[in-house]
C-alpha positions as CSV (number, residue, x, y, z in Angstrom):
1,M,8.4,-11.8,-6.7
2,L,7.9,-8.2,-5.9
3,T,10.5,-7.0,-3.8
4,G,11.5,-3.6,-2.0
5,S,9.6,-0.6,-1.7
6,I,6.2,-0.7,-3.0
7,V,4.6,2.6,-2.9
8,P,0.8,3.4,-2.4
9,L,0.4,6.4,-4.0
10,V,-2.3,8.8,-2.9
11,T,-5.2,9.4,-5.3
12,P,-4.9,13.5,-6.4
13,F,-7.8,15.0,-6.9
14,K,-8.9,18.7,-8.9
15,D,-12.0,20.5,-8.3
16,G,-13.6,17.1,-7.0
17,A,-12.3,15.0,-9.8
18,L,-9.6,12.9,-10.3
19,D,-6.3,14.5,-11.1
20,E,-5.0,12.5,-13.7
21,E,-2.3,14.7,-14.8
22,A,-1.1,15.2,-11.1
23,L,-1.4,11.1,-10.6
24,R,1.0,11.0,-13.9
25,R,3.5,13.3,-12.0
26,L,3.6,11.2,-9.2
27,I,4.2,8.2,-10.6
28,R,7.2,9.7,-12.7
29,R,8.5,11.3,-9.2
30,Q,8.4,7.9,-7.5
31,I,10.0,6.0,-10.5
32,Q,13.2,8.8,-10.4
33,A,13.2,8.4,-6.8
34,G,14.2,4.5,-7.0
35,S,10.8,3.1,-5.9
36,H,10.5,-0.5,-7.0
37,A,7.1,-0.6,-7.7
38,L,3.5,1.2,-7.4
39,S,0.5,0.7,-5.7
40,V,-3.1,2.5,-6.3
41,G,-6.4,1.9,-4.8
42,G,-5.4,0.7,-1.3
43,S,-6.4,2.3,1.7
44,T,-3.9,5.3,1.1
45,G,-5.6,5.8,-2.3
46,E,-9.3,6.3,-0.9
47,P,-10.7,3.5,-2.7
48,M,-14.1,3.9,-1.1
49,G,-14.5,7.6,-2.1
50,L,-14.2,6.3,-5.8
51,S,-16.4,4.6,-8.0
52,L,-15.8,1.7,-9.9
53,E,-14.9,3.6,-13.0
54,E,-12.6,6.2,-11.3
55,R,-10.8,3.0,-10.1
56,K,-10.2,1.3,-13.2
57,R,-9.2,4.9,-14.5
58,L,-6.5,4.6,-11.9
59,I,-5.2,1.3,-12.7
60,R,-5.1,2.5,-16.3
61,I,-3.1,5.6,-16.0
62,A,-0.5,4.0,-13.4
63,V,-0.2,1.0,-15.9
64,E,0.3,3.4,-18.6
65,E,3.1,5.3,-17.1
66,A,4.7,2.6,-14.8
67,G,6.2,1.5,-18.0
68,K,8.2,-1.4,-16.8
69,T,7.6,-0.7,-13.2
70,P,5.0,-3.1,-11.8
71,V,1.7,-2.2,-10.5
72,L,0.5,-3.7,-7.9
73,A,-3.4,-2.8,-7.9
74,G,-5.6,-2.5,-5.1
75,T,-8.9,-4.1,-6.1
76,G,-10.5,-5.1,-2.8
77,A,-14.6,-3.6,-2.7
78,G,-17.4,-3.8,-0.8
79,N,-18.6,-6.9,-2.4
80,L,-17.3,-10.0,-4.0
81,R,-18.9,-9.0,-7.5
82,D,-17.0,-5.3,-7.7
83,T,-13.8,-7.1,-6.3
84,L,-13.8,-9.4,-9.2
85,E,-14.7,-6.9,-11.5
86,L,-11.9,-4.8,-10.7
87,T,-9.8,-7.7,-10.4
88,R,-10.4,-8.8,-14.0
89,F,-9.7,-5.5,-15.0
90,A,-6.4,-5.5,-13.7
91,R,-5.2,-8.1,-15.2
92,E,-6.6,-6.9,-18.7
93,A,-4.9,-3.8,-18.2
94,G,-1.6,-5.1,-17.3
95,A,-1.3,-4.5,-13.7
96,W,1.4,-7.1,-11.8
97,G,-0.8,-8.1,-9.2
98,A,-3.9,-7.3,-7.0
99,L,-3.9,-6.6,-3.6
100,V,-7.0,-7.3,-2.2
101,V,-8.5,-6.7,1.4
102,V,-11.4,-8.3,3.2
103,P,-14.4,-6.2,2.7
104,P,-14.6,-3.9,5.5
105,A,-17.6,-3.5,8.4
106,V,-18.4,-7.2,7.5
107,R,-16.5,-9.1,9.7
108,P,-16.5,-12.9,8.5
109,N,-15.1,-15.9,10.2
110,Q,-12.0,-17.4,8.7
111,E,-14.1,-19.9,6.7
112,G,-16.1,-16.9,5.3
113,I,-12.5,-15.4,4.5
114,Y,-11.1,-18.2,3.2
115,R,-13.9,-19.1,0.4
116,Y,-13.9,-15.4,-0.3
117,F,-10.6,-15.4,-1.4
118,A,-11.3,-18.9,-3.1
119,L,-13.9,-17.5,-5.3
120,L,-11.8,-14.6,-6.4
121,A,-8.8,-16.7,-7.3
122,E,-10.8,-19.1,-9.4
123,G,-12.7,-16.1,-10.8
124,V,-9.7,-14.5,-12.2
125,P,-7.2,-17.8,-12.1
126,G,-3.7,-17.1,-12.4
127,F,-3.3,-13.7,-11.8
128,P,-1.3,-13.1,-8.7
129,L,-3.0,-12.2,-5.7
130,V,-1.7,-10.3,-2.4
131,L,-3.7,-10.6,0.9
132,Y,-4.5,-7.2,3.0
133,N,-4.3,-7.9,6.8
134,I,-5.5,-4.8,8.2
135,P,-7.4,-5.4,11.5
136,G,-7.4,-2.2,12.4
137,R,-9.9,-1.1,9.6
138,V,-11.9,-3.8,8.3
139,G,-12.1,-5.3,12.1
140,V,-11.1,-9.0,11.4
141,E,-7.6,-10.5,11.0
142,I,-6.8,-13.0,8.1
143,R,-5.4,-15.7,10.6
144,P,-1.9,-17.2,9.4
145,E,-3.7,-21.0,9.2
146,T,-6.2,-19.5,6.7
147,V,-3.4,-17.7,4.5
148,Q,-1.4,-21.3,4.5
149,R,-4.6,-22.9,3.5
150,L,-5.0,-20.3,0.8
151,R,-1.7,-20.7,-0.7
152,Q,-1.6,-24.4,-0.6
153,T,-4.8,-24.7,-2.4
154,Y,-4.2,-21.4,-4.8
155,P,-0.5,-21.0,-5.7
156,Q,-1.7,-17.5,-7.4
157,V,-1.8,-16.4,-3.8
158,V,1.6,-15.0,-3.6
159,G,1.7,-12.7,-0.5
160,L,0.5,-10.7,2.6
161,K,0.5,-7.3,3.2
162,H,0.7,-6.8,7.1
163,S,-0.8,-3.5,8.4
164,S,-0.9,-4.3,12.0
165,P,1.9,-4.2,15.0
166,D,2.0,-8.0,15.5
167,L,5.4,-9.1,14.8
168,E,4.3,-12.5,16.4
169,Y,1.8,-12.9,13.3
170,V,4.9,-12.3,10.9
171,S,6.7,-15.2,12.3
172,R,3.9,-17.3,13.0
173,L,3.2,-16.9,8.6
174,I,6.8,-17.0,7.7
175,S,6.9,-20.7,9.6
176,L,4.1,-21.9,7.7
177,V,4.5,-20.8,4.1
178,D,6.7,-21.9,1.7
179,E,9.5,-19.8,0.6
180,G,7.9,-18.3,-2.5
181,F,5.3,-16.9,-0.7
182,A,6.1,-12.8,0.2
183,V,5.5,-11.0,3.4
184,Y,5.1,-7.3,2.9
185,C,4.9,-4.3,5.7
186,G,2.0,-2.5,5.9
187,L,2.7,-0.3,9.1
188,E,5.6,2.2,7.9
189,A,7.5,2.3,11.2
190,L,7.7,-1.7,11.3
191,T,9.3,-1.6,7.6
192,F,12.7,-2.7,9.2
193,P,11.7,-4.9,12.2
194,M,9.3,-7.0,9.5
195,M,12.1,-7.4,7.2
196,A,14.2,-8.4,9.6
197,L,12.3,-11.4,10.3
198,G,12.0,-11.9,6.8
199,A,9.7,-9.6,4.7
200,V,10.8,-9.0,1.5
201,G,9.3,-5.6,1.1
202,T,7.4,-2.9,2.4
203,I,4.1,-1.4,1.0
204,A,4.8,2.4,2.9
205,A,3.0,5.3,2.6
206,T,5.4,7.3,3.8
207,A,7.5,6.6,0.3
208,N,5.1,9.2,-0.9
209,W,7.2,12.2,1.0
210,L,10.4,10.1,0.8
211,P,10.4,7.6,-1.9
212,Q,14.5,7.6,-2.2
213,E,14.8,6.8,1.7
214,V,12.1,4.3,1.8
215,A,13.6,2.4,-1.5
216,E,17.1,2.3,0.0
217,L,15.8,0.9,3.5
218,T,14.6,-2.0,1.7
219,E,17.2,-2.7,-0.3
220,L,19.8,-2.8,2.6
221,A,17.7,-4.7,4.3
222,L,17.2,-7.0,1.7
223,A,21.2,-7.2,1.9
224,G,21.5,-8.0,4.8
225,R,22.8,-4.7,6.0
226,F,20.7,-4.2,9.0
227,L,23.3,-2.2,11.0
228,E,23.1,0.3,7.9
229,A,19.1,-0.2,7.5
230,R,18.6,0.1,11.3
231,R,19.8,3.5,11.6
232,L,17.7,4.9,8.5
233,H,15.0,3.3,10.3
234,Y,15.7,6.0,13.2
235,R,16.4,8.5,10.8
236,L,12.6,8.0,9.2
237,L,10.8,7.4,12.4
238,P,9.7,11.0,12.7
239,A,8.0,10.7,9.1
240,N,6.8,7.4,9.9
241,E,4.8,8.8,12.7
242,A,3.6,11.8,11.0
243,V,1.4,9.8,8.6
244,F,-0.8,8.7,11.2
245,W,-1.5,12.3,13.3
246,D,-4.3,12.6,11.1
247,T,-6.4,9.7,9.5
248,N,-4.4,8.8,6.6
249,P,-4.0,10.0,3.4
250,I,-4.8,13.8,5.1
251,P,-1.2,14.5,6.9
252,L,0.3,12.6,3.1
253,K,-2.1,15.2,1.1
254,T,-1.6,17.9,3.2
255,V,2.4,18.1,2.7
256,L,2.4,17.0,-0.9
257,S,0.2,20.0,-1.3
258,W,2.7,22.4,0.0
259,M,5.5,20.1,-2.3
260,G,3.5,21.6,-5.3
261,L,2.5,17.8,-6.2
262,I,-1.2,17.7,-5.7
263,Q,-3.9,19.5,-4.6
264,K,-5.2,19.7,-1.0
265,E,-8.5,17.5,-1.5
266,W,-9.9,14.8,-0.2
267,R,-13.3,12.7,-1.0
268,P,-15.7,13.0,2.0
269,P,-15.9,12.4,4.9
270,L,-12.0,13.2,4.9
271,G,-11.5,16.5,5.0
272,P,-8.6,18.7,6.3
273,T,-7.0,18.4,9.4
274,T,-6.7,20.8,12.2
275,Q,-4.1,23.7,12.6
276,E,-2.4,22.3,15.5
277,V,-1.5,19.2,13.3
278,E,-0.4,21.3,10.2
279,A,1.9,23.1,12.2
280,R,3.7,19.7,13.4
281,L,3.3,18.5,9.8
282,R,5.1,21.6,8.6
283,A,8.0,21.3,11.2
284,M,8.3,17.6,10.0
285,A,8.6,18.8,6.2
286,E,11.2,21.4,6.9
287,R,13.4,18.9,9.1
288,Y,13.4,16.5,6.1
289,G,13.7,19.2,2.9
290,L,10.3,18.2,1.6
291,L,9.3,22.0,1.1
292,E,12.2,22.5,-1.0
293,E,11.0,20.7,-3.7
294,A,7.8,23.0,-4.2
C-alpha cells in the first residue's frame, strides 16, 4: 500500500514539446524534499493534451528518474483501448500501479463503470489499480458500492483517489471495503479531514510547490498526531486554495515558472491566467518563500 504524499506532477513543456530536463528536475526536487511517491499523467499533468507516445515517455522518464520512489502512472484515457495500452505500458515500464479515471464526457451508469474497470483489470491482470473519483471533471461519481464490488471481484483494485468535498462518501466507502483498500485524498484542502477519517495519504497538487510541508502533514496524520497536523493544515490552507484560483494546473505552472523550475507553458485550450490572479499568486508565493528558490 502506498501511503503519505503522492505528488501529482505537472507536465513541463518547452517550445511546445515535452521538457524532459525540467521533468527530471521536478522529480529530483520532490524526492529530496521527502515526497513518498510520484504520480504523472493525472489531471494535473494535462493528459488530454498529450499524445499516447508522450504519455508513455512521461511514465518512462518518471520511473527512470524516481529510482526506488514509487510511481503511480495516470493511464486513464478517452476510451478503453487507449487506457489498456497505457496501463500495460506502465506495468512494463516498472510503475508501481495505475491511477485510472472514468473516461470524461461519457457519463456512464454504475454498471458501465463496473464493466469498464473489470475489463481493465482482466486486461492487465495483477497490476495495482487506483480508481480516480473526480465527478467534477468527468460528470459521474464512482459510487462506494461499485468500488466495493470491484474490490471484491478484483483484488488488484487497491485504492481510490477521492477528488470531491463529499466527506460522507469517504466514511461510507471505508465502512464497505476491507482494511487493505487505500483511500487517498484528491482535494488539497481536505487532506487532513480525509486522513482523520481513514485515508492513508494524499495526491495533492500543492506538493508541486510545497513538497516537504505536504509530506510532513501526511506523516503527522498517519502517526495520529492530529493536533500538529491540524496546525499545519491551516498553514497550508492559502496555498491549497491558490491551486484553484484558475483551472489546475495554470496556477501551479505560473508559480513554478517564477521559481525557475519550468517554462510557463500549457497545451491549448489552457493558457495564461489574468493579471489579477497572477498578482494574488505572487503574493501567495512570497508568503511561503517560494520565490526564494528562483
